[in-house]
N, C-alpha and C positions, 0 to 999 in steps of 0.2 A: 504493500501500500504505499502510497505515497505521504502521509500524514499517519504512520501507526503508532503514535501516542495520543490522536484524536484531534491534533492540533497544528500550527504549521511551527511549534518550538519545540525542542530538546529541552529534555530536563534539567542539562547543562544551561540553556539560553532563557530556560525561565530562569534560575535560581541566579544567573548575572541579574536581570532584571529587576529581582528581589533585592539584592545588594544597593543595586540604584536606588530603589525604593526607599530602603532602610536606612540611606546614606541620605538622605532626602529627610526623615526625618530627623533624624541628629542635627542637621542646620536649620531646619524648623525651629527646635526646643532650643539652639543658639540662636534663637532671634532673628533669624536670615530670613528674608521677604520670598515671594515664592519666584518673581523674576530672577532674583538672585540666586535662586535656587538653580531655574533654570538656566544662568550662563554656567556656574559652581560645574554641575553635571553634564551640560552641551544637551538638553534634553530641551523639547516644546515649551514654553510659558504653559501652555496649556497643560501639558500633564502634571508640570508642578505647583498649578492651581490647584487640581483636578487630588493630587495627595496631600498639598496643606489642608483642603477642607475635610480627607477623610482623617486624616491624622489630628485635627483639632475634634471632631467628632467624636472617635474611637482609639485614639493612640496610635503607635507603632505597629500594636496586631494589624490595624486596617488596610494598612500597608503589604501585609507578607501576601506570597502564593495563594492562590487560590487552586492552583492544580491547572490543567489542562484547561482551554474552553471550550465551549461549542456544543451541542448536543452528542447525549452519546449515540452512537449508532446502532440504526432499526433494523440492519439487514441482519440475517440470521448466517452463523458461520458458513453455511453453504451456500446464501446466495454473496456471502463474500467473495468466495471461491470462484465462482463461476462469472463474476463481474472480473477480477485480477484475471482468471484466463481469456477473456474478452478483448480484455485491455493489452495483455501480451502480444494475443493473436495478430491482433492491428497493429500496434506494433512491429511484431515480426514480418507481417506484409507490406507494409512500409519500406521495410527495408528492403525487401525481396527486389518490392518495383522500382528505388529508388537503383537496385545494383542492374536493373534490365534498362533503366535512361527511360522509364515510365513516369506520367503523372502522379504525383502522391497525396495530393487532396482525400485524403481520409476524413468521412465523419462518422460520428457516432451518439445515435442519439440514445437516451435513457429516458423509458418511462416512467414516471411512479406512479402507482392508483392508489388511491384510498379507498378503503371500504369504509362505510359508517359503524361505528359500536353498538 
């Protein structure tokens, strides 16, 4: 899968971002303003303001990582395997077509049908 952890960040990348947020908490506690924290940590002012508000509301714990974002995968293990096989087959087909100098525009359509509960 492209993002086996359920999100776009690896656990190491999430930990790195969490360290930055917790460093920001220390700077807020030292009296630094959000724009100054943004400059110091080289993050956006918007992020620094959001972190400051969270820190003021719930302390440094509010800036700790909450794990991977996004929704939990709703596909069964069998469905994930079928999807991976289809994507691998399309990649293989594209590589084969490039070998013979053929056009390589391959489109994959995935339809999701939801049933009322």
